[in-house]
C-alpha positions as CSV (number, residue, x, y, z in Angstrom):
1,M,-4.3,-24.1,46.1
2,T,-5.1,-23.0,49.6
3,D,-4.5,-26.3,51.3
4,N,-1.4,-25.0,53.2
5,I,-3.2,-21.9,54.6
6,K,-4.7,-22.7,58.0
7,D,-6.7,-20.7,60.5
8,T,-6.7,-17.6,58.4
9,D,-9.0,-15.7,60.7
10,R,-6.7,-16.1,63.7
11,A,-3.3,-15.9,62.2
12,P,-1.3,-12.7,62.5
13,K,-1.0,-10.6,59.3
14,A,2.4,-10.6,57.6
15,Q,3.9,-7.1,57.1
16,R,4.3,-5.7,53.6
17,G,7.6,-6.7,52.2
18,Q,8.2,-9.4,54.9
19,V,9.9,-12.6,53.8
20,V,7.6,-15.6,54.7
21,D,9.2,-19.0,55.0
22,K,6.8,-20.9,57.3
23,P,4.0,-22.9,55.8
24,G,0.7,-21.9,57.2
25,E,1.6,-18.3,57.8
26,V,-0.9,-15.8,56.3
27,N,0.8,-13.5,53.8
28,A,-0.1,-9.9,53.1
29,I,-0.1,-8.4,49.6
30,G,3.5,-7.5,48.8
31,A,5.0,-10.1,51.1
32,Q,8.1,-11.9,49.7
33,I,7.9,-15.7,49.7
34,T,10.8,-18.0,49.3
35,I,10.2,-20.9,46.9
36,T,12.3,-23.6,45.4
37,I,12.2,-24.1,41.6
38,D,14.3,-27.0,40.2
39,D,16.5,-26.8,43.4
40,N,17.0,-23.1,43.1
41,K,15.7,-20.8,45.9
42,I,14.2,-17.5,44.9
43,K,12.0,-14.9,46.5
44,V,8.9,-13.6,44.8
45,P,6.0,-11.4,45.8
46,M,2.9,-13.2,47.1
47,G,0.4,-13.9,44.3
48,T,3.0,-14.3,41.7
49,T,2.2,-17.4,39.5
50,I,4.6,-20.2,39.2
51,L,5.0,-19.4,35.5
52,E,5.9,-15.8,36.3
53,A,8.4,-16.9,38.9
54,A,10.0,-19.3,36.5
55,K,10.4,-16.6,33.9
56,K,11.9,-14.3,36.5
57,F,14.6,-17.0,37.2
58,G,15.1,-17.8,33.5
59,I,13.4,-21.2,33.5
60,H,11.4,-21.9,30.4
61,I,8.0,-23.5,30.9
62,P,6.0,-24.0,27.6
63,T,2.6,-22.4,27.3
64,L,-0.2,-22.4,24.7
65,C,-3.4,-20.8,26.2
66,H,-1.4,-18.3,28.2
67,H,-0.8,-14.8,26.7
68,D,0.6,-11.7,28.5
69,D,-2.3,-9.5,27.4
70,L,-5.0,-11.9,28.6
71,C,-6.5,-13.1,31.8
72,V,-5.5,-16.5,33.1
73,A,-7.4,-19.5,31.7
74,G,-5.3,-22.6,32.5
75,V,-7.2,-24.7,30.0
76,C,-4.5,-26.2,27.8
77,R,-2.3,-27.7,30.6
78,V,0.8,-27.6,28.5
79,C,2.5,-25.6,31.3
80,V,2.0,-28.3,34.0
81,V,4.6,-28.6,36.8
82,E,5.1,-30.8,39.8
83,V,4.4,-29.1,43.2
84,E,5.5,-31.0,46.2
85,N,2.6,-32.4,48.3
86,Q,0.1,-31.9,45.5
87,R,-1.6,-35.0,44.2
88,A,-1.7,-34.0,40.5
89,L,0.4,-31.8,38.2
90,Q,-0.5,-28.2,38.4
91,A,-1.0,-25.6,35.6
92,S,1.8,-23.1,36.4
93,C,0.1,-20.2,34.6
94,A,-2.9,-20.4,37.0
95,Y,-1.2,-21.4,40.3
96,P,-0.6,-18.3,42.6
97,I,2.2,-18.6,45.1
98,T,0.8,-17.9,48.6
99,S,3.2,-20.0,50.7
100,P,6.7,-21.6,50.3
101,L,6.7,-24.3,47.6
102,N,9.0,-26.8,46.1
103,I,8.5,-27.0,42.4
104,K,9.9,-29.2,39.6
105,T,9.4,-28.0,36.1
106,H,11.0,-30.8,33.9
107,T,10.7,-34.1,35.6
108,P,9.9,-37.3,33.5
109,Q,6.3,-37.1,34.6
110,V,6.0,-33.5,33.5
111,R,7.7,-34.1,30.2
112,H,5.5,-37.1,29.4
113,A,2.4,-35.2,30.4
114,R,3.3,-32.3,28.1
115,R,4.1,-34.7,25.3
116,H,0.7,-36.4,25.6
117,I,-1.1,-33.1,25.7
118,I,0.6,-32.0,22.5
119,D,-0.2,-35.4,20.9
120,L,-3.8,-35.0,21.8
121,L,-4.0,-31.5,20.4
122,L,-2.5,-32.7,17.1
123,S,-5.0,-35.6,16.9
124,K,-7.8,-32.9,16.4
125,H,-5.7,-30.4,14.4
126,Y,-6.4,-30.8,10.7
127,G,-4.2,-29.1,8.1
128,E,-1.0,-29.1,6.2
129,C,1.7,-27.0,7.9
130,Y,3.3,-26.1,4.5
131,A,0.0,-24.5,3.3
132,C,-0.6,-22.6,6.6
133,F,0.1,-18.9,6.9
134,R,1.5,-19.6,10.4
135,N,4.1,-22.1,9.1
136,N,7.3,-21.4,11.0
137,N,5.4,-19.0,13.3
138,C,2.9,-21.4,14.9
139,E,3.1,-22.1,18.6
140,L,1.6,-25.6,18.3
141,Q,4.2,-26.4,15.6
142,S,7.0,-25.1,17.8
143,L,5.8,-27.2,20.8
144,A,5.7,-30.3,18.6
145,K,9.3,-29.7,17.6
146,E,10.3,-28.9,21.2
147,Y,8.9,-32.1,22.5
148,G,10.1,-34.4,19.8
149,V,6.8,-35.3,18.2
150,D,7.8,-37.5,15.2
151,F,4.5,-39.2,14.5
152,F,0.8,-38.8,15.4
153,R,0.5,-41.0,18.4
154,F,-3.2,-40.6,18.7
155,G,-4.0,-40.3,15.0
156,H,-4.6,-37.3,12.8
157,P,-7.7,-36.0,11.0
158,E,-7.9,-37.2,7.4
159,K,-10.4,-34.6,6.3
160,P,-11.7,-31.3,7.6
161,M,-14.7,-31.2,9.9
162,Y,-15.6,-27.6,9.4
163,E,-16.0,-25.3,6.4
164,K,-13.7,-22.2,6.3
165,D,-15.5,-19.0,7.0
166,N,-14.4,-16.3,4.6
167,S,-17.6,-14.2,5.0
168,S,-15.8,-11.2,6.6
169,H,-13.7,-8.8,4.6
170,S,-11.2,-8.7,7.5
171,V,-11.0,-12.0,9.5
172,A,-11.1,-15.6,8.2
173,R,-11.7,-18.6,10.4
174,D,-10.6,-22.2,9.9
175,M,-11.9,-24.1,13.0
176,N,-10.2,-27.2,11.8
177,K,-7.0,-25.7,13.2
178,C,-8.5,-24.5,16.5
179,V,-6.9,-26.0,19.6
180,L,-9.6,-24.6,22.0
181,C,-7.1,-22.4,23.9
182,R,-9.8,-19.7,24.2
183,R,-7.4,-16.9,23.5
184,C,-9.7,-15.5,20.9
185,V,-12.6,-15.7,23.3
186,R,-10.7,-13.9,26.1
187,T,-9.4,-11.3,23.6
188,C,-12.9,-10.6,22.3
189,I,-14.7,-10.6,25.6
190,D,-12.1,-9.3,28.1
191,L,-9.6,-7.3,26.1
192,Q,-12.0,-5.7,23.6
193,E,-15.4,-6.3,25.3
194,V,-17.1,-7.0,22.0
195,G,-18.1,-10.6,22.7
196,V,-18.4,-12.1,19.2
197,L,-16.7,-15.4,20.1
198,E,-17.5,-17.9,22.9
199,A,-16.8,-21.5,23.9
200,A,-20.0,-23.5,23.2
201,H,-21.0,-27.0,24.4
202,R,-18.9,-29.1,26.8
203,S,-16.2,-31.7,27.0
204,T,-15.2,-33.3,23.7
205,E,-18.1,-31.4,22.0
206,T,-16.6,-28.0,22.8
207,T,-16.2,-25.6,19.9
208,I,-15.5,-21.9,19.5
209,E,-18.6,-20.2,18.0
210,T,-20.2,-16.9,17.2
211,F,-23.8,-16.1,18.2
212,Q,-26.0,-18.9,16.8
213,D,-22.8,-20.1,15.0
214,R,-23.3,-17.5,12.3
215,P,-20.6,-16.5,9.8
216,L,-18.3,-13.7,11.0
217,G,-19.6,-11.4,8.3
218,E,-23.1,-11.6,9.8
219,V,-22.3,-10.8,13.5
220,V,-21.2,-7.7,15.4
221,C,-17.5,-8.3,14.8
222,I,-15.6,-4.9,14.7
223,N,-12.9,-6.5,12.5
224,C,-10.1,-5.3,14.8
225,G,-8.2,-8.6,14.3
226,Q,-6.9,-8.7,17.9
227,C,-8.0,-12.4,18.0
228,I,-5.7,-13.1,15.0
229,N,-2.7,-11.6,16.8
230,R,-3.3,-13.9,19.8
231,C,-4.3,-17.1,18.1
232,P,-1.4,-19.6,18.6
233,T,-2.2,-21.5,15.3
234,G,-3.7,-20.7,11.9
235,A,-7.3,-20.9,13.0
236,L,-7.7,-17.2,12.6
237,T,-6.2,-15.2,9.8
238,A,-6.7,-11.9,7.9
239,N,-8.6,-12.2,4.6
240,D,-5.6,-12.0,2.2
241,P,-5.9,-10.2,-1.1
242,T,-2.3,-10.6,-2.2
243,D,-3.2,-12.8,-5.2
244,E,-5.4,-10.0,-6.6
245,V,-2.7,-7.4,-5.9
246,W,-0.2,-9.6,-7.8
247,A,-2.6,-9.9,-10.7
248,A,-2.9,-6.1,-10.8
249,I,0.9,-5.6,-10.7
250,D,1.2,-8.1,-13.6
251,D,-1.4,-6.4,-15.7
252,P,0.4,-3.8,-17.9
253,T,-2.8,-1.8,-18.3
254,K,-3.0,-1.1,-14.5
255,H,-1.2,1.7,-12.6
256,V,-0.7,0.2,-9.1
257,T,0.0,2.6,-6.2
258,L,0.8,1.7,-2.6
259,Q,0.2,4.0,0.3
260,T,2.1,3.1,3.5
261,A,1.0,3.9,7.0
262,P,3.6,4.6,9.8
263,S,3.0,1.5,12.0
264,P,4.0,-1.2,9.4
265,R,7.4,0.5,9.0
266,A,8.1,0.0,12.7
267,G,6.9,-3.6,12.7
268,I,7.7,-5.2,9.3
269,G,11.3,-5.9,10.2
270,E,10.1,-8.5,12.7
271,C,8.9,-10.6,9.8
272,F,12.6,-10.7,8.7
273,G,14.1,-11.6,12.0
274,L,14.8,-8.0,13.2
275,E,14.2,-6.8,16.7
276,P,10.8,-5.1,17.3
277,G,11.0,-1.4,16.7
278,T,13.6,-1.6,14.0
279,P,12.5,1.1,11.4
280,M,12.3,-0.1,7.8
281,T,10.6,2.9,6.1
282,F,13.0,3.6,3.3
283,E,14.2,0.0,2.7
284,M,10.5,-0.9,2.4
285,N,10.0,1.8,-0.3
286,T,12.7,0.1,-2.4
287,A,11.4,-3.4,-1.8
288,V,7.8,-2.6,-2.9
289,R,9.1,-0.9,-6.1
290,R,11.0,-4.1,-6.9
291,C,7.8,-6.1,-6.3
292,G,6.3,-4.1,-9.2
293,F,4.3,-1.3,-7.6
294,D,4.3,1.8,-9.9
295,K,4.3,4.3,-7.1
296,V,4.8,4.3,-3.3
297,F,3.3,7.1,-1.3
298,D,3.2,8.1,2.3
299,T,-0.1,7.9,4.1
300,N,1.4,10.4,6.6
301,F,0.5,13.0,3.9
302,T,-3.2,12.5,4.4
303,A,-2.7,12.1,8.1
304,D,-1.5,15.7,7.9
305,L,-4.6,16.5,5.8
306,T,-6.8,14.8,8.4
307,I,-5.4,17.1,11.1
308,I,-6.3,20.2,9.0
309,E,-9.8,18.9,8.2
310,E,-10.6,17.4,11.7
311,G,-9.1,20.3,13.5
312,T,-11.1,22.8,11.5
313,E,-14.2,20.8,12.2
314,L,-13.5,20.9,15.9
315,L,-13.0,24.7,15.9
316,L,-16.3,25.1,14.0
317,R,-18.1,22.9,16.5
318,L,-16.6,24.9,19.4
319,Y,-17.5,28.2,17.8
320,K,-21.1,27.1,17.3
321,A,-21.4,25.8,20.8
322,L,-19.6,28.6,22.7
323,V,-20.3,31.7,20.6
324,E,-23.5,30.9,18.7
325,K,-24.9,28.9,21.7
326,D,-26.1,26.2,19.4
327,E,-27.2,23.4,21.8
328,T,-27.5,20.9,19.0
329,V,-23.7,20.7,18.5
330,A,-22.4,17.3,19.6
331,L,-19.4,17.6,21.9
332,P,-16.9,16.1,22.7
333,Q,-15.9,15.5,19.1
334,F,-14.5,11.9,18.6
335,T,-11.7,11.0,16.2
336,S,-12.8,8.8,13.2
337,C,-9.6,7.3,11.8
338,S,-9.8,3.9,13.4
339,P,-12.3,1.7,11.5
340,G,-12.6,-0.8,14.3
341,W,-13.5,2.0,16.7
342,V,-16.0,3.3,14.2
343,K,-17.7,-0.1,13.9
344,F,-17.7,-0.4,17.7
345,I,-19.6,2.8,18.2
346,E,-22.0,2.0,15.3
347,H,-22.9,-1.3,16.9
348,F,-22.9,-0.5,20.6
349,Y,-23.4,3.3,21.0
350,P,-25.2,4.6,17.9
351,E,-26.8,7.4,19.9
352,L,-23.3,9.0,20.2
353,L,-22.6,8.9,16.4
354,P,-23.2,12.6,16.1
355,N,-20.1,13.1,18.2
356,M,-18.0,11.4,15.5
357,S,-15.9,13.6,13.3
358,S,-17.1,13.4,9.7
359,A,-13.5,13.3,8.5
360,K,-12.5,10.1,6.7
361,S,-9.4,8.2,7.8
362,P,-6.1,9.0,6.2
363,Q,-6.4,5.8,4.2
364,Q,-9.7,6.7,2.6
365,M,-8.8,10.4,2.1
366,F,-5.7,9.1,0.2
367,G,-7.9,6.7,-1.9
368,A,-10.2,9.5,-3.0
369,L,-7.3,11.8,-3.9
370,I,-5.5,9.1,-5.9
371,K,-8.4,8.5,-8.2
372,T,-9.2,12.2,-8.6
373,F,-6.4,14.8,-8.1
374,Y,-3.5,12.3,-8.8
375,A,-5.2,10.6,-11.8
376,E,-6.1,13.9,-13.4
377,H,-2.7,15.5,-12.7
378,H,-0.9,12.6,-14.4
379,G,-3.4,12.0,-17.2
380,I,-4.3,8.5,-16.0
381,D,-7.8,7.1,-16.4
382,P,-8.9,6.5,-12.8
383,A,-10.5,3.2,-13.9
384,D,-6.9,2.0,-14.5
385,V,-5.6,3.0,-11.1
386,V,-5.4,0.3,-8.5
387,S,-5.1,1.9,-5.1
388,V,-3.5,-0.4,-2.5
389,A,-3.1,0.5,1.2
390,L,-0.5,-1.0,3.5
391,M,-2.0,-0.8,7.0
392,P,-1.3,-2.4,10.4
393,C,-5.0,-3.1,10.7
394,S,-7.3,-5.8,9.5
395,A,-10.4,-3.5,9.9
396,K,-9.0,-1.4,7.1
397,K,-10.0,-4.2,4.8
398,F,-13.6,-3.7,5.8
399,E,-13.3,0.1,5.7
400,C,-12.2,0.1,2.1
401,N,-15.1,-2.2,1.1
402,R,-17.8,0.0,2.7
403,P,-20.2,0.9,-0.1
404,E,-20.1,4.6,0.8
405,M,-16.3,4.8,0.2
406,T,-16.7,5.6,-3.5
407,D,-16.6,9.4,-3.6
408,S,-14.0,9.4,-6.3
409,G,-16.6,7.8,-8.6
410,F,-14.8,4.5,-8.1
411,K,-13.9,2.3,-5.2
412,D,-11.5,4.7,-3.5
413,V,-9.2,2.1,-2.1
414,D,-9.2,-1.2,-3.9
415,Y,-7.2,-3.4,-1.5
416,G,-6.0,-3.3,2.1
417,L,-2.8,-5.2,2.9
418,T,-1.6,-6.0,6.4
419,T,2.0,-5.7,7.4
420,R,2.2,-9.5,7.4
421,E,0.8,-9.7,3.9
422,L,3.3,-7.2,2.4
423,A,6.2,-9.0,4.1
424,K,5.0,-12.2,2.4
425,M,4.9,-10.5,-1.0
426,I,8.4,-9.1,-0.4
427,S,9.7,-12.6,0.4
428,E,7.8,-14.1,-2.5
429,A,9.7,-11.6,-4.8
430,G,13.0,-13.0,-3.5
431,I,13.8,-9.9,-1.5
432,H,15.4,-9.8,1.9
433,L,14.1,-6.5,3.3
434,P,17.0,-5.6,5.6
435,D,19.4,-5.7,2.6
436,M,17.5,-3.1,0.6
437,P,19.0,0.3,-0.1
438,K,17.0,3.3,1.2
439,T,14.8,5.3,-1.2
440,D,12.3,8.1,-0.6
441,F,8.6,8.2,-1.3
442,D,7.2,9.3,-4.7
443,S,5.8,12.8,-5.4
444,P,3.4,14.4,-5.0
445,F,2.3,12.5,-1.8
446,G,5.8,11.8,-0.4
447,T,6.0,15.0,1.7
448,A,4.8,14.5,5.2
449,T,5.6,15.6,8.8
450,G,6.4,14.0,12.1
451,S,2.8,14.6,13.1
452,G,1.7,12.1,10.5
453,V,4.1,9.6,11.8
454,I,2.9,9.6,15.3
455,F,-0.7,8.6,14.2
456,G,0.7,5.1,14.7
457,A,0.8,5.3,18.5
458,T,-2.0,5.8,20.9
459,G,-2.3,9.5,21.6
460,G,-0.5,10.4,18.3
461,V,-3.6,11.8,16.6
462,M,-4.3,14.0,19.6
463,E,-0.7,15.2,19.9
464,A,-0.6,16.0,16.1
465,A,-3.9,17.9,16.4
466,L,-2.7,19.8,19.4
467,R,0.6,20.8,17.7
468,T,-1.5,22.5,15.0
469,V,-4.4,23.9,17.1
470,I,-2.0,25.4,19.6
471,E,-0.1,27.3,16.9
472,L,-3.1,28.3,14.9
473,V,-5.1,29.6,17.9
474,C,-2.5,30.7,20.4
475,G,-0.1,32.3,17.8
476,V,2.9,30.8,19.6
477,K,5.3,28.0,18.8
478,V,4.3,24.7,20.4
479,E,8.0,24.4,21.3
480,D,7.5,27.3,23.7
481,L,5.1,25.3,25.7
482,F,6.4,21.7,25.2
483,E,10.1,20.9,24.8
484,H,10.9,19.8,21.2
485,A,7.1,20.0,20.5
486,N,6.8,16.6,22.3
487,I,3.4,16.9,24.2
488,M,4.4,14.3,26.8
489,P,1.1,14.4,28.9
490,I,-0.7,12.9,25.9
491,R,1.7,9.9,25.5
492,G,1.6,6.6,27.4
493,F,-0.2,3.3,27.5
494,E,-2.8,4.0,30.1
495,G,-6.2,2.8,28.9
496,A,-7.7,6.2,29.0
497,R,-6.5,9.6,30.2
498,M,-7.5,13.3,30.2
499,V,-5.3,16.4,29.7
500,E,-6.3,20.0,30.3
501,L,-4.6,22.8,28.4
502,P,-5.3,26.4,29.4
503,I,-5.5,28.9,26.5
504,E,-3.9,32.0,28.1
505,N,-3.5,34.1,24.9
506,V,-4.7,33.9,21.3
507,G,-3.2,35.1,18.1
508,P,-4.7,36.2,14.7
509,V,-6.9,33.9,12.7
510,P,-4.9,32.4,9.8
511,D,-6.0,33.5,6.3
512,V,-7.3,30.1,5.4
513,L,-9.7,30.2,8.3
514,K,-10.8,33.8,8.3
515,D,-14.1,33.2,6.6
516,L,-15.0,30.6,9.2
517,V,-14.4,32.6,12.4
518,P,-13.8,36.3,12.9
519,N,-11.3,36.0,15.7
520,W,-10.1,33.7,18.6
521,D,-11.1,36.1,21.4
522,W,-13.9,33.7,22.5
523,L,-11.2,31.1,23.3
524,K,-9.0,33.4,25.4
525,G,-8.9,32.2,29.0
526,A,-10.7,28.9,28.2
527,T,-9.3,25.5,29.0
528,L,-9.2,22.9,26.3
529,K,-10.0,19.5,27.6
530,V,-8.9,16.4,25.6
531,G,-8.9,12.7,26.1
532,V,-7.1,9.7,24.7
533,C,-8.4,6.1,24.8
534,H,-7.1,2.9,23.2
535,G,-8.7,-0.6,23.1
536,T,-12.5,-0.9,22.9
537,A,-12.9,-2.2,26.5
538,N,-11.5,1.2,27.6
539,A,-13.6,3.0,25.0
540,K,-16.7,1.4,26.5
541,K,-15.7,2.8,29.9
542,V,-15.2,6.3,28.5
543,L,-18.5,6.3,26.6
544,E,-20.4,5.1,29.6
545,D,-18.7,7.9,31.6
546,I,-19.8,10.5,29.0
547,K,-23.4,9.2,29.1
548,N,-23.4,9.4,32.9
549,G,-22.0,13.0,32.9
550,G,-18.6,12.0,34.2
551,P,-15.3,13.8,33.7
552,F,-14.9,12.7,30.0
553,S,-18.2,14.4,29.2
554,E,-16.5,17.7,29.8
555,C,-13.9,17.0,27.1
556,H,-13.9,18.9,23.8
557,F,-12.0,16.3,21.8
558,I,-11.3,12.6,22.4
559,E,-9.0,10.3,20.4
560,F,-10.2,6.7,20.2
561,M,-8.3,3.7,18.8
562,A,-9.7,0.2,18.7
563,C,-6.5,-1.6,19.2
564,P,-4.3,-1.8,22.4
565,G,-1.4,0.6,21.9
566,G,-3.1,2.2,18.9
567,C,-2.3,1.3,15.3
568,L,1.1,-0.1,16.2
569,G,-0.8,-2.9,18.0
570,G,-3.2,-3.5,15.1
571,G,-4.6,-6.8,14.0
572,G,-2.4,-6.8,10.8
573,Q,0.9,-6.4,12.6
574,P,3.6,-9.1,13.0
575,I,2.8,-12.0,15.4
576,P,3.5,-12.2,18.4
577,T,2.4,-9.1,20.2
578,T,3.2,-8.2,23.8
579,P,3.3,-5.0,25.8
580,E,7.1,-5.0,25.4
581,I,6.9,-5.4,21.6
582,R,4.3,-2.6,21.3
583,A,6.5,-0.3,23.4
584,A,9.4,-1.0,21.1
585,R,7.3,-0.1,18.1
586,A,6.2,3.1,19.8
587,E,9.8,4.1,20.4
588,A,10.6,3.6,16.7
589,I,7.6,5.8,15.7
590,Y,8.6,8.6,18.1
591,A,12.2,8.4,17.0
592,E,11.1,8.8,13.3
593,D,9.0,11.8,14.3
594,E,12.0,13.4,15.9
595,A,14.0,12.8,12.7
596,Y,11.6,14.9,10.5
597,G,12.6,18.4,9.7
598,V,9.0,19.5,9.8
599,R,6.9,18.0,12.6
600,K,3.6,19.9,12.4
601,S,0.8,19.1,9.9
602,H,0.0,22.7,9.2
603,E,3.6,23.3,8.1
604,N,3.4,20.7,5.3
605,P,3.7,22.8,2.1
606,V,2.2,20.2,-0.2
607,V,-1.0,20.1,1.9
608,W,-1.5,23.8,1.3
609,E,-0.6,23.4,-2.3
610,L,-3.4,20.8,-2.6
611,Y,-5.9,23.3,-1.2
612,E,-4.7,25.9,-3.6
613,K,-4.9,23.7,-6.7
614,F,-7.7,21.2,-5.9
615,L,-9.5,21.7,-2.6
616,T,-10.0,25.3,-3.6
617,D,-12.7,26.3,-1.1
618,G,-10.4,25.4,1.8
619,P,-10.7,23.1,4.9
620,C,-14.2,21.7,5.4
621,G,-15.3,23.3,2.2
622,H,-17.7,21.7,-0.3
623,I,-15.0,19.9,-2.3
624,S,-13.2,18.5,0.7
625,H,-16.6,17.5,2.3
626,K,-17.4,15.6,-0.9
627,L,-14.1,13.7,-1.1
628,L,-12.6,13.7,2.4
629,H,-15.6,13.4,4.7
630,T,-18.3,10.7,5.2
631,S,-21.2,13.0,4.6
632,Y,-21.6,15.9,2.2
633,T,-22.7,19.0,4.1
634,A,-22.3,22.7,3.5
635,R,-19.3,24.3,5.0
636,G,-19.8,24.8,8.7
637,K,-23.1,22.9,8.9
638,Y,-22.6,20.3,11.6
639,L,-24.9,18.4,14.0
């Protein structure tokens, strides 16, 4: 790739932004280079790959191993092109432009090579497309159609070579469908820095394996499902419980409820041909009722409840640390609503588990309430209640199957459905989601706030918490500090960020917290330091920073989400996923937040009604600790 660059140590440096047209001239970063693609001349910055340049000019080059979220691999060779004066075809995804080039993207040689590559991939790809969950959304299938594959030129496997791995509650593997693109490997190692998957052996013996080729359920997989979202075929899927959910719906003795998280509403329309970020909240309510669910509730209700519980826990920790000088208090406090993140810290940083909030995720809080408060209030035997959660996350399947998640006396959440799985159920019921009329959620868990909605985007939990903490502590409206209550410094897709919020004045302690702290005077003049982090590769950097006494160690509260972009980029969301798609989903989430009349968790009247009628000893009390937290401790007793 550097054959045309000569005498690099003696050649003059090109100036930033200079157009370079002479072969052999050394180019500085930012230099504009003129290239020719299919007889069209364009200028691109030095270092741009041929694939990126072609996209910029609107020329389609097929890819398979390439993904916008991942590092370059160049292993599948589907994207090959002709480069003048190069002996062989070149992988356009891995060819950086460093000098003027003449490129042909669709010559007979290129087309034949791509066709042969696809034929070779199919010769090792076992499976019936009709029975594959990626049917009509499979990149290999699309390539076969695009290149006119009408028979198996090099044969086709007659029987599977590998057994399916269904050992994990979250992720299933069928290596008979693997095309060795290594997207899953790069996702797990580079994007998430977990490292469960790797390419083992060499040449025709290459396979994608776990450590010692153990089942996924026996290794340190965090169940995030990011590998599923980037797999081009059906080799990786979520473990699908829809048959069991249908059986519960069809059983007249069962009362089947569905709670719906915010992110699926911003993504499920993609499964029905809509543009990313098209909200389908209220159409989805109608569709799931027509599928046979008895009740449809809003997980945002328990997101509001989470803010009250987790926020109270933070204030208690701060009081013990700052006023009582208790050096055993673990700060910063970490959020605990992302099960992939929880499993990540359990595996890799167990020494920091005391920093984790004891509050359950909104999904699990909801499950505990459904089989206690709701069942009692409606005279239903909790044994007959089937609690289903619609989540953007494959790790939620693992979370609801954790043996400790039974504080209701039953399995708190029976089944976790991904966005993709509910879309399949809706289609199976003969329903076209975009055609559905809009209907609201059912009571009593249909009342939520905009703060619950923004849980779906990275920074959303922190923004929701700050909207409440600012008002409860400072005694002022958050709108007085941030326009429309939008705390913009918290938002964005940077991997990790910190925000400092000075507390200039304090207000009176709300009645519900008066027996916890006498006043807020100890916070007056303090600076609240918070952090936001998404993706476990970024989480690793933040945790290492904390261990080494870096800036994040000075934070009081940090939000962690396992998935890039937060829940809207979860492993159960529609495929494909790209930075642009995740941004569109985020826009839909923030737009829905703006549409709510009430946008702060502590202003949800039904939450306070729940405390009055059921959680009668208040936030972080004995009852809430038993049902809504992961460990039962007396009020205010924290590590």
